[in-house]
Residue frames as qw, qx, qy, qz and C-alpha x, y, z in Angstrom:
[[0.601, 0.509, 0.569, -0.238, 23.53, -5.40, 10.51],
 [0.390, 0.064, 0.578, 0.714, 24.09, -5.50, 6.75],
 [0.256, 0.437, 0.055, -0.861, 22.58, -2.68, 4.77],
 [0.427, 0.361, 0.823, 0.097, 19.70, -3.48, 2.45],
 [0.097, 0.042, -0.396, -0.912, 18.01, -2.11, -0.68],
 [0.358, 0.476, 0.711, -0.373, 14.26, -1.58, -0.84],
 [0.032, 0.231, 0.580, 0.780, 12.20, -1.02, -3.99],
 [0.203, 0.478, 0.566, -0.640, 9.13, 1.19, -3.55],
 [0.164, 0.342, 0.728, 0.571, 6.33, 1.72, -6.03],
 [0.138, 0.055, 0.109, -0.983, 4.19, 4.85, -6.53],
 [0.223, 0.477, 0.821, -0.220, 0.43, 5.08, -6.33],
 [0.271, 0.779, 0.538, 0.171, -2.36, 7.16, -7.79],
 [0.068, 0.992, 0.052, -0.088, -1.59, 10.62, -9.25],
 [0.467, -0.552, 0.485, 0.493, 1.98, 9.74, -10.27],
 [0.647, 0.448, 0.556, 0.269, 0.82, 9.41, -13.90],
 [0.057, 0.673, -0.178, -0.716, 1.73, 11.72, -16.80],
 [0.775, 0.598, 0.113, -0.169, 0.97, 11.72, -20.51],
 [0.469, 0.709, -0.524, 0.052, 3.89, 10.02, -22.25],
 [0.557, -0.502, 0.624, -0.220, 4.52, 7.63, -19.37],
 [0.815, -0.016, 0.578, 0.028, 6.16, 4.40, -20.48],
 [0.653, 0.746, -0.034, -0.125, 6.95, 5.67, -23.97],
 [0.143, 0.769, -0.623, 0.015, 10.72, 5.65, -23.53],
 [0.547, -0.262, 0.782, -0.146, 10.57, 2.18, -21.99],
 [0.797, 0.434, 0.394, -0.144, 8.68, 0.99, -25.06],
 [0.520, 0.828, -0.199, -0.058, 10.95, 2.70, -27.58],
 [0.209, -0.703, 0.680, -0.002, 14.09, 1.30, -25.92],
 [0.837, 0.232, -0.421, -0.260, 13.02, -2.18, -27.07],
 [0.131, 0.375, -0.840, 0.369, 14.39, -3.79, -23.91],
 [0.199, -0.227, -0.932, 0.199, 12.76, -5.91, -21.20],
 [0.188, 0.339, 0.405, -0.828, 10.46, -3.03, -20.29],
 [0.442, 0.213, -0.415, -0.766, 8.89, -3.19, -23.72],
 [0.349, -0.072, -0.925, -0.128, 8.06, -6.86, -23.20],
 [0.026, -0.351, -0.734, 0.581, 6.10, -5.94, -20.06],
 [0.306, 0.376, 0.026, -0.874, 4.24, -3.20, -21.92],
 [0.429, 0.130, -0.700, -0.556, 3.36, -5.70, -24.64],
 [0.210, -0.227, -0.930, 0.198, 2.00, -8.10, -22.01],
 [0.137, 0.409, 0.456, -0.778, -0.16, -5.26, -20.70],
 [0.378, 0.297, -0.353, -0.803, -1.38, -4.56, -24.22],
 [0.395, -0.013, -0.874, -0.282, -2.28, -8.23, -24.73],
 [0.183, -0.284, -0.848, 0.408, -3.93, -8.46, -21.30],
 [0.058, 0.589, 0.465, -0.659, -5.86, -5.18, -21.15],
 [0.480, 0.759, 0.428, 0.104, -6.03, -4.02, -24.77],
 [0.546, 0.297, 0.129, 0.773, -4.16, -1.58, -27.00],
 [0.119, -0.871, -0.239, -0.413, -6.15, 1.39, -25.69],
 [0.654, -0.707, -0.080, 0.258, -4.14, 1.36, -22.44],
 [0.634, -0.154, 0.207, 0.729, -0.79, 2.03, -24.11],
 [0.221, 0.604, 0.379, 0.665, -2.37, 4.64, -26.38],
 [0.350, -0.888, -0.217, -0.204, -3.72, 6.54, -23.37],
 [0.711, -0.544, 0.043, 0.443, -0.39, 6.21, -21.55],
 [0.580, 0.022, 0.308, 0.754, 1.69, 7.44, -24.48],
 [0.128, 0.341, 0.396, 0.843, -0.62, 10.03, -26.03],
 [0.194, 0.182, 0.440, -0.858, -3.40, 10.85, -23.56],
 [0.018, -0.721, 0.039, -0.692, -5.60, 12.78, -23.51],
 [0.060, 0.299, -0.650, 0.696, -4.96, 13.78, -19.91],
 [0.613, -0.173, 0.245, -0.731, -8.60, 13.41, -18.84],
 [0.906, 0.076, -0.342, -0.238, -8.71, 9.83, -20.13],
 [0.575, 0.267, -0.656, 0.411, -5.46, 8.91, -18.37],
 [0.149, -0.329, 0.499, -0.787, -6.63, 10.54, -15.14],
 [0.798, -0.218, -0.193, -0.527, -9.72, 8.31, -14.96],
 [0.544, -0.505, 0.621, -0.252, -9.20, 5.93, -12.05],
 [0.919, 0.118, 0.366, -0.091, -9.95, 2.82, -14.12],
 [0.725, 0.634, -0.128, 0.237, -7.22, 3.80, -16.63],
 [0.013, -0.844, 0.432, -0.318, -4.78, 5.48, -14.30],
 [0.718, -0.485, 0.471, -0.165, -4.36, 2.54, -11.93],
 [0.929, 0.137, 0.287, 0.188, -3.38, -0.10, -14.54],
 [0.500, 0.803, -0.126, 0.298, -1.25, 2.52, -16.35],
 [0.229, -0.818, 0.459, -0.259, 0.82, 3.27, -13.24],
 [0.816, -0.296, 0.495, -0.039, 1.28, -0.41, -12.38],
 [0.854, 0.464, 0.153, 0.180, 2.20, -1.25, -15.99],
 [0.289, 0.860, -0.288, 0.306, 4.83, 1.50, -16.06],
 [0.484, -0.684, 0.503, -0.211, 6.21, 0.37, -12.69],
 [0.905, -0.062, 0.419, 0.040, 6.53, -3.25, -13.81],
 [0.719, 0.649, 0.004, 0.249, 8.23, -2.18, -17.05],
 [0.030, 0.857, -0.411, 0.311, 10.76, -0.07, -15.13],
 [0.733, -0.459, 0.480, -0.147, 11.27, -2.99, -12.74],
 [0.936, 0.265, 0.195, 0.127, 12.11, -5.27, -15.66],
 [0.466, 0.786, -0.234, 0.334, 14.85, -2.85, -16.76],
 [0.344, -0.746, 0.485, -0.299, 16.31, -2.75, -13.24],
 [0.876, -0.210, 0.427, -0.077, 16.33, -6.52, -12.98],
 [0.835, 0.518, 0.005, 0.187, 18.01, -6.87, -16.36],
 [0.226, 0.792, -0.407, 0.396, 20.85, -4.82, -14.87],
 [0.643, 0.000, -0.691, 0.330, 21.12, -7.31, -12.01],
 [0.091, -0.265, 0.421, -0.863, 19.65, -5.00, -9.36],
 [0.519, -0.393, -0.737, -0.182, 17.31, -6.75, -6.91],
 [0.359, -0.646, 0.170, -0.652, 15.57, -5.66, -3.69],
 [0.223, 0.062, -0.880, 0.414, 15.85, -7.07, -0.19],
 [0.094, 0.491, 0.695, -0.517, 12.44, -5.63, 0.71],
 [0.035, 0.332, 0.521, 0.786, 9.55, -3.98, -1.15],
 [0.077, 0.554, 0.592, -0.580, 6.68, -1.61, -0.43],
 [0.120, 0.383, 0.515, 0.758, 4.23, 0.51, -2.37],
 [0.147, 0.162, 0.330, -0.918, 2.03, 3.51, -1.64],
 [0.628, 0.327, 0.300, -0.639, -1.64, 2.46, -1.86],
 [0.841, 0.492, -0.054, -0.221, -1.99, 1.23, -5.47],
 [0.318, 0.704, -0.632, 0.065, 1.78, 0.79, -5.50],
 [0.541, -0.348, 0.719, -0.262, 1.49, -2.05, -3.01],
 [0.894, 0.325, 0.251, -0.181, 0.09, -4.16, -5.86],
 [0.567, 0.722, -0.385, 0.092, 3.25, -3.49, -7.89],
 [0.185, -0.622, 0.704, -0.288, 5.30, -4.42, -4.82],
 [0.800, -0.066, 0.528, -0.277, 3.43, -7.70, -4.46],
 [0.851, 0.524, -0.016, -0.028, 4.20, -8.53, -8.10],
 [0.256, 0.772, -0.545, 0.202, 7.86, -7.58, -7.61],
 [0.441, -0.454, 0.708, -0.313, 8.02, -10.01, -4.67],
 [0.191, 0.172, -0.925, -0.280, 6.80, -12.79, -6.96],
 [0.368, 0.197, 0.745, -0.520, 3.32, -13.23, -5.47],
 [0.594, 0.628, 0.414, -0.284, 1.44, -12.43, -8.71],
 [0.516, 0.130, 0.521, 0.667, 2.31, -12.46, -12.41],
 [0.093, 0.227, -0.133, -0.960, 1.62, -9.37, -14.56],
 [0.306, -0.181, -0.737, -0.575, -1.05, -11.35, -16.42],
 [0.381, -0.527, -0.747, 0.140, -2.89, -11.92, -13.12],
 [0.267, -0.421, -0.329, 0.802, -2.12, -8.57, -11.55],
 [0.006, -0.021, 0.270, 0.963, -3.15, -6.17, -14.32],
 [0.362, -0.445, -0.630, -0.523, -6.82, -7.26, -14.64],
 [0.483, -0.539, -0.597, 0.346, -7.03, -7.19, -10.83],
 [0.253, -0.302, -0.117, 0.912, -5.73, -3.63, -10.74],
 [0.161, -0.192, -0.444, -0.860, -8.14, -2.49, -13.45],
 [0.458, -0.524, -0.700, -0.159, -10.99, -4.11, -11.48],
 [0.416, -0.472, -0.432, 0.647, -9.84, -2.21, -8.37],
 [0.092, -0.106, 0.129, 0.982, -9.84, 1.06, -10.30],
 [0.307, -0.347, -0.609, -0.644, -13.33, 0.44, -11.67],
 [0.485, -0.550, -0.665, 0.143, -14.66, -0.40, -8.20],
 [0.335, -0.397, -0.275, 0.809, -13.16, 2.73, -6.67],
 [0.049, -0.068, -0.323, -0.943, -14.53, 4.94, -9.44],
 [0.408, -0.454, -0.664, -0.432, -18.02, 3.49, -9.00],
 [0.472, -0.521, -0.576, 0.418, -17.86, 3.86, -5.22],
 [0.201, -0.232, -0.061, 0.950, -16.95, 7.51, -5.70],
 [0.213, -0.240, -0.502, -0.803, -19.90, 8.00, -8.04],
 [0.485, -0.508, -0.697, -0.146, -22.30, 6.46, -5.51],
 [0.514, -0.746, -0.312, 0.287, -21.10, 8.31, -2.42],
 [0.276, 0.862, -0.098, 0.414, -19.81, 11.85, -2.82],
 [0.761, -0.520, -0.090, 0.378, -16.56, 12.15, -0.93],
 [0.229, 0.929, -0.207, 0.205, -13.54, 14.38, -0.64],
 [0.836, -0.210, -0.129, 0.490, -9.87, 14.27, 0.27],
 [0.073, 0.967, -0.120, 0.212, -7.49, 17.02, 1.36],
 [0.738, 0.134, -0.354, 0.558, -3.77, 17.23, 2.12],
 [0.409, -0.911, -0.057, -0.022, -2.89, 18.93, 5.40],
 [0.678, 0.417, -0.242, 0.555, 0.57, 20.51, 5.34],
 [0.194, 0.488, -0.368, 0.767, 2.68, 21.78, 8.21],
 [0.620, -0.483, 0.200, -0.586, 0.72, 20.37, 11.13],
 [0.059, -0.331, 0.927, -0.168, 1.82, 17.52, 13.39],
 [0.380, -0.135, -0.860, -0.312, -0.04, 14.24, 13.16],
 [0.153, -0.357, -0.789, 0.477, -1.57, 14.39, 16.64],
 [0.181, 0.380, 0.166, -0.892, -3.18, 17.74, 15.86],
 [0.396, 0.108, -0.601, -0.685, -4.59, 16.43, 12.57],
 [0.336, -0.217, -0.916, -0.003, -6.03, 13.38, 14.32],
 [0.023, -0.388, -0.589, 0.708, -7.61, 15.64, 16.96],
 [0.303, 0.299, -0.152, -0.892, -9.21, 17.80, 14.24],
 [0.406, -0.001, -0.797, -0.447, -10.50, 14.71, 12.44],
 [0.214, -0.296, -0.877, 0.311, -12.01, 13.42, 15.69],
 [0.115, 0.415, 0.361, -0.827, -13.80, 16.72, 16.32],
 [0.359, 0.275, -0.377, -0.808, -15.07, 16.98, 12.74],
 [0.092, -0.092, -0.984, -0.120, -16.57, 13.49, 12.99],
 [0.231, 0.458, 0.612, -0.602, -19.74, 15.14, 14.30],
 [0.405, 0.559, -0.139, -0.710, -20.31, 16.45, 10.75],
 [0.894, 0.359, -0.124, -0.239, -19.97, 13.01, 9.15],
 [0.942, -0.111, 0.151, 0.277, -17.33, 10.45, 8.29],
 [0.343, 0.861, -0.343, 0.156, -13.75, 11.72, 8.09],
 [0.903, -0.344, 0.126, 0.223, -10.51, 9.82, 8.74],
 [0.122, -0.742, 0.550, 0.365, -6.78, 10.10, 8.21],
 [0.899, 0.414, 0.011, -0.143, -6.22, 8.41, 4.84],
 [0.791, 0.401, -0.219, 0.407, -2.45, 8.79, 4.39],
 [0.522, -0.793, 0.161, 0.269, 0.36, 9.32, 6.88],
 [0.730, 0.658, -0.049, 0.180, 2.73, 10.46, 4.14],
 [0.597, 0.257, -0.315, 0.692, 5.59, 12.21, 5.92],
 [0.297, -0.489, -0.438, 0.694, 6.20, 14.60, 8.81],
 [0.085, 0.475, 0.037, -0.875, 3.97, 17.59, 8.12],
 [0.417, 0.169, -0.519, -0.727, 2.02, 15.94, 5.30],
 [0.270, 0.177, 0.904, -0.282, -1.14, 14.04, 6.18],
 [0.293, -0.114, -0.558, -0.768, -4.14, 13.37, 3.93],
 [0.368, 0.168, 0.685, -0.607, -7.70, 13.27, 5.26],
 [0.235, -0.060, -0.776, -0.583, -10.66, 11.59, 3.56],
 [0.111, 0.355, 0.840, -0.394, -14.40, 11.21, 4.00],
 [0.183, 0.768, 0.609, 0.075, -17.72, 12.94, 3.45],
 [0.345, 0.607, 0.135, 0.703, -17.51, 16.39, 1.88],
 [0.320, -0.848, -0.054, -0.419, -18.82, 18.43, 4.84],
 [0.816, -0.558, 0.039, 0.146, -16.74, 16.53, 7.39],
 [0.746, 0.127, 0.097, 0.647, -13.53, 16.89, 5.37],
 [0.143, 0.726, 0.099, 0.665, -14.20, 20.62, 4.97],
 [0.549, -0.800, -0.015, -0.240, -14.78, 20.98, 8.72],
 [0.871, -0.321, 0.066, 0.367, -11.65, 19.01, 9.57],
 [0.575, 0.417, 0.101, 0.697, -9.69, 21.22, 7.19],
 [0.144, -0.835, -0.049, -0.529, -10.96, 24.35, 8.94],
 [0.743, -0.667, 0.049, -0.016, -9.98, 22.93, 12.33],
 [0.841, -0.001, 0.079, 0.536, -6.52, 22.06, 11.01],
 [0.312, 0.641, 0.054, 0.699, -6.04, 25.63, 9.81],
 [0.435, -0.821, -0.001, -0.371, -7.14, 26.94, 13.20],
 [0.869, -0.455, 0.088, 0.175, -4.61, 24.59, 14.82],
 [0.250, -0.782, 0.399, 0.409, -1.80, 26.06, 12.71],
 [0.760, 0.240, 0.516, 0.313, -1.65, 24.08, 9.46],
 [0.184, -0.384, 0.337, 0.840, 0.30, 25.96, 6.79],
 [0.422, 0.189, -0.444, -0.768, -2.06, 24.82, 4.03],
 [0.572, 0.180, 0.764, -0.239, -5.03, 22.53, 3.46],
 [0.212, 0.355, -0.575, -0.706, -5.22, 21.50, -0.20],
 [0.810, 0.233, 0.342, -0.416, -8.33, 19.79, -1.63],
 [0.301, -0.269, 0.826, 0.393, -7.31, 16.84, -3.83],
 [0.603, 0.339, -0.286, -0.663, -8.72, 16.14, -7.28],
 [0.085, -0.113, 0.990, -0.009, -9.87, 12.55, -6.76],
 [0.469, -0.172, -0.594, -0.630, -12.93, 10.52, -7.74],
 [0.730, -0.481, -0.444, -0.196, -13.79, 9.38, -4.21],
 [0.430, -0.765, 0.362, -0.313, -12.93, 9.29, -0.52],
 [0.770, 0.274, -0.565, 0.111, -10.11, 6.76, -0.83],
 [0.455, 0.092, -0.713, 0.526, -8.85, 4.89, 2.24],
 [0.329, -0.145, 0.385, -0.850, -11.99, 5.68, 4.21],
 [0.392, 0.206, 0.845, -0.300, -15.13, 3.75, 5.23],
 [0.549, 0.570, 0.050, -0.609, -16.85, 5.27, 2.16],
 [0.347, 0.472, -0.733, -0.346, -14.87, 2.76, 0.07],
 [0.497, -0.097, 0.810, -0.296, -16.59, -0.21, 1.76],
 [0.788, 0.445, 0.240, -0.352, -18.87, -0.87, -1.27],
 [0.565, 0.677, -0.463, -0.087, -15.71, -1.25, -3.39],
 [0.146, -0.536, 0.805, -0.208, -13.77, -3.24, -0.81],
 [0.759, -0.019, 0.547, -0.353, -16.27, -6.09, -0.58],
 [0.881, 0.462, 0.049, -0.094, -16.09, -7.27, -4.23],
 [0.333, 0.749, -0.556, 0.138, -12.34, -6.63, -4.27],
 [0.413, -0.437, 0.744, -0.293, -11.85, -8.87, -1.23],
 [0.872, 0.193, 0.382, -0.239, -13.93, -11.54, -2.96],
 [0.710, 0.671, -0.216, 0.008, -11.79, -11.27, -6.11],
 [0.022, 0.701, -0.676, 0.225, -8.59, -11.40, -4.06],
 [0.666, -0.239, 0.637, -0.306, -9.87, -14.54, -2.37],
 [0.889, 0.381, 0.229, -0.108, -10.26, -16.18, -5.77],
 [0.480, 0.792, -0.363, 0.105, -6.71, -15.23, -6.78],
 [0.930, -0.214, -0.104, 0.280, -3.78, -17.52, -6.01],
 [0.027, -0.930, 0.343, -0.126, -0.84, -15.75, -4.39],
 [0.833, 0.170, -0.405, 0.336, 2.63, -17.32, -4.26],
 [0.625, -0.645, -0.147, 0.413, 4.85, -16.83, -1.19],
 [0.178, 0.974, -0.137, 0.016, 6.84, -13.60, -1.38],
 [0.825, 0.258, -0.223, 0.451, 10.52, -13.97, -2.26],
 [0.293, 0.171, -0.353, 0.872, 11.27, -10.83, -0.23],
 [0.065, -0.520, -0.677, 0.516, 9.21, -9.16, 2.51],
 [0.001, -0.585, -0.425, -0.691, 6.36, -6.87, 1.46],
 [0.097, -0.177, -0.505, 0.839, 5.75, -4.02, 3.92],
 [0.013, -0.621, -0.753, -0.219, 1.98, -3.61, 4.14],
 [0.027, -0.493, -0.085, -0.865, 0.34, -0.17, 4.11],
 [0.570, -0.618, -0.385, -0.381, -2.22, -1.05, 6.75],
 [0.718, -0.696, -0.008, 0.016, 0.22, -1.61, 9.63],
 [0.171, 0.843, -0.505, 0.068, 3.78, -1.18, 8.30],
 [0.747, -0.343, 0.567, -0.060, 4.49, -4.88, 8.89],
 [0.251, 0.483, -0.747, -0.382, 6.80, -6.89, 6.57],
 [0.825, 0.055, 0.449, -0.338, 5.10, -10.05, 5.30],
 [0.099, 0.366, -0.824, -0.421, 6.03, -13.05, 3.15],
 [0.320, 0.230, 0.904, -0.164, 3.02, -15.31, 3.80],
 [0.024, -0.203, -0.608, -0.767, 0.71, -15.17, 0.75],
 [0.264, -0.648, -0.708, -0.094, -2.49, -15.34, 2.80],
 [0.326, -0.658, -0.288, 0.614, -1.39, -12.48, 5.04],
 [0.168, -0.181, 0.338, 0.908, -0.36, -10.38, 2.03],
 [0.118, -0.414, -0.720, -0.544, -3.73, -10.99, 0.37],
 [0.318, -0.707, -0.602, 0.190, -5.57, -10.06, 3.58],
 [0.297, -0.517, -0.074, 0.799, -3.59, -6.83, 3.96],
 [0.050, 0.065, 0.515, 0.853, -4.43, -5.82, 0.37],
 [0.220, -0.569, -0.737, -0.289, -8.11, -6.43, 1.09],
 [0.356, -0.719, -0.438, 0.406, -8.04, -4.23, 4.19],
 [0.402, -0.121, 0.119, 0.900, -6.05, -1.50, 2.48],
 [0.052, 0.496, 0.504, 0.706, -8.92, 0.14, 0.59],
 [0.400, -0.791, -0.324, -0.329, -10.75, 1.25, 3.75],
 [0.721, -0.548, -0.138, 0.402, -7.65, 1.69, 5.95],
 [0.048, -0.952, 0.215, 0.212, -5.02, 4.37, 6.37],
 [0.800, 0.455, -0.202, 0.335, -1.83, 4.22, 4.31],
 [0.587, -0.779, 0.122, 0.180, 0.90, 4.26, 6.96],
 [0.719, 0.611, -0.130, 0.305, 3.70, 5.35, 4.67],
 [0.037, -0.806, 0.446, -0.387, 5.81, 7.25, 7.18],
 [0.731, -0.424, 0.484, -0.227, 5.66, 4.25, 9.51],
 [0.953, 0.273, 0.119, 0.062, 6.47, 1.87, 6.63],
 [0.490, 0.731, -0.320, 0.351, 9.64, 3.77, 5.77],
 [0.331, -0.688, 0.521, -0.382, 10.66, 3.81, 9.43],
 [0.912, -0.160, 0.351, -0.140, 10.11, 0.05, 9.60],
 [0.847, 0.488, -0.083, 0.196, 12.27, -0.55, 6.53],
 [0.172, 0.769, -0.456, 0.414, 15.07, 1.49, 8.08],
 [0.621, -0.508, 0.487, -0.345, 14.71, -0.48, 11.33],
 [0.967, 0.096, 0.234, -0.024, 15.08, -3.67, 9.28],
 [0.640, -0.347, 0.407, 0.552, 18.40, -2.43, 7.87],
 [0.525, 0.674, 0.386, 0.349, 17.39, -0.63, 4.67],
 [0.305, -0.616, 0.028, 0.726, 19.65, 2.30, 3.80],
 [0.018, 0.212, -0.526, -0.824, 18.95, 2.64, 0.06],
 [0.491, 0.500, 0.628, -0.340, 15.51, 3.00, -1.50],
 [0.085, -0.067, 0.618, 0.778, 14.81, 2.91, -5.23],
 [0.515, 0.455, 0.363, -0.630, 11.47, 4.32, -6.40],
 [0.236, -0.006, 0.847, 0.476, 10.40, 2.22, -9.39],
 [0.217, 0.662, 0.714, 0.071, 7.80, 3.75, -11.71],
 [0.223, 0.712, 0.278, 0.605, 6.48, 7.10, -12.89],
 [0.202, -0.877, -0.015, -0.436, 7.56, 10.26, -11.12],
 [0.443, 0.246, -0.604, 0.615, 9.39, 10.97, -7.87],
 [0.516, -0.638, -0.107, -0.561, 6.55, 11.49, -5.38],
 [0.887, -0.425, -0.171, 0.060, 7.77, 8.79, -3.01],
 [0.677, 0.210, -0.210, 0.673, 11.41, 9.85, -3.32],
 [0.026, -0.572, 0.107, -0.813, 10.47, 13.29, -2.02],
 [0.722, -0.571, -0.092, -0.380, 8.40, 11.87, 0.83],
 [0.916, -0.172, -0.222, 0.287, 11.16, 9.48, 1.89],
 [0.465, 0.371, -0.214, 0.775, 13.74, 12.29, 1.92],
 [0.320, -0.608, 0.087, -0.721, 11.47, 14.18, 4.32],
 [0.876, -0.414, -0.162, -0.184, 10.97, 11.12, 6.53],
 [0.794, -0.477, 0.229, 0.300, 14.65, 10.18, 6.94],
 [0.319, 0.894, -0.283, -0.138, 17.49, 12.15, 5.35],
 [0.408, -0.537, 0.727, 0.128, 19.97, 9.35, 6.06],
 [0.768, 0.274, 0.579, 0.017, 18.39, 7.16, 3.36],
 [0.100, -0.297, 0.591, 0.744, 19.95, 7.14, -0.11],
 [0.566, 0.530, 0.503, -0.383, 16.98, 7.69, -2.44],
 [0.094, -0.229, 0.683, 0.687, 17.14, 6.82, -6.15],
 [0.635, 0.426, 0.395, -0.509, 14.48, 6.45, -8.82],
 [0.213, -0.063, 0.812, 0.539, 13.90, 4.59, -12.07],
 [0.503, 0.565, 0.306, -0.578, 11.24, 6.06, -14.37],
 [0.647, 0.695, -0.199, -0.243, 13.02, 5.83, -17.75],
 [0.955, 0.154, -0.109, 0.230, 15.65, 3.47, -19.22],
 [0.399, 0.650, -0.327, 0.557, 18.45, 6.02, -18.75],
 [0.495, -0.696, 0.268, -0.445, 17.80, 6.03, -15.00],
 [0.985, -0.169, -0.036, 0.027, 18.95, 2.41, -14.68],
 [0.710, 0.375, -0.238, 0.546, 22.56, 3.20, -15.60],
 [0.065, -0.680, 0.269, -0.679, 22.59, 6.10, -13.14],
 [0.791, -0.492, 0.138, -0.336, 21.29, 3.85, -10.36],
 [0.966, 0.052, -0.119, 0.224, 23.80, 1.10, -11.19],
 [0.459, 0.541, -0.287, 0.644, 26.64, 3.64, -11.04],
 [0.364, -0.661, 0.237, -0.612, 25.39, 5.00, -7.72],
 [0.916, -0.344, 0.087, -0.186, 25.21, 1.51, -6.22],
 [0.109, -0.709, 0.690, 0.094, 28.71, 0.77, -7.45]]
């Protein structure tokens, strides 16, 4: 089986003040993407990305389009160097960047959709108090058992299967707290509350999912040029209707990232390039499978390093 390259795209909390600035200043293809974002969403977005303040950038309705914009700008630089993927995936929000990379949506269509998603998630969090926590150093079966037991205190689910020994839980405040206690009793090294605006990837996001699904249904998706590995079930897809449906289900479903990486490897992927701000996914992938060559492109200088590594 021939070896393949996958591009992966980061999700929420990969942002940082100054993100995208070097891509803009380099005056290359990445700048053109940033200018499209400015024309589509307004100049305030780039200002918040480049200069902050941190609290404005952290807001879900700003953070989500900022991360996707940065990812698409970095992608443009990679493509200008002639580097293309055989398969794509993204973590939660990053799946939208992956769908654009696969050619299903243009930036002009994608960016307003992503901002709408961020606004819906922020409002859902305001309406229903929720919590999320990362459970470290406990096997998945034990986390799932704790979540099942804590369900008596309210809604709590596994939100993210990130990597071996890193699982995120999400739901109502009391139930998440109880599940965290049970995880500690079962031997978790740490349970870390996450600073988020809602219980993402849980049934508490249902009020946000409904209008998003409606908006997705009104959006025309082109067939994917390369397979998109969906978060909801780690299945590669090229059919536009199936990709749209998986995005709609994603908001209230678990992100099966560990399973997605395993599926890409099973399909022949041996090199993964994280495209966008930060290296969160690179670190997770290295924990999932050390045989994978993991690279990342955040800034223009990273492209030359990746090209050299790929030979």
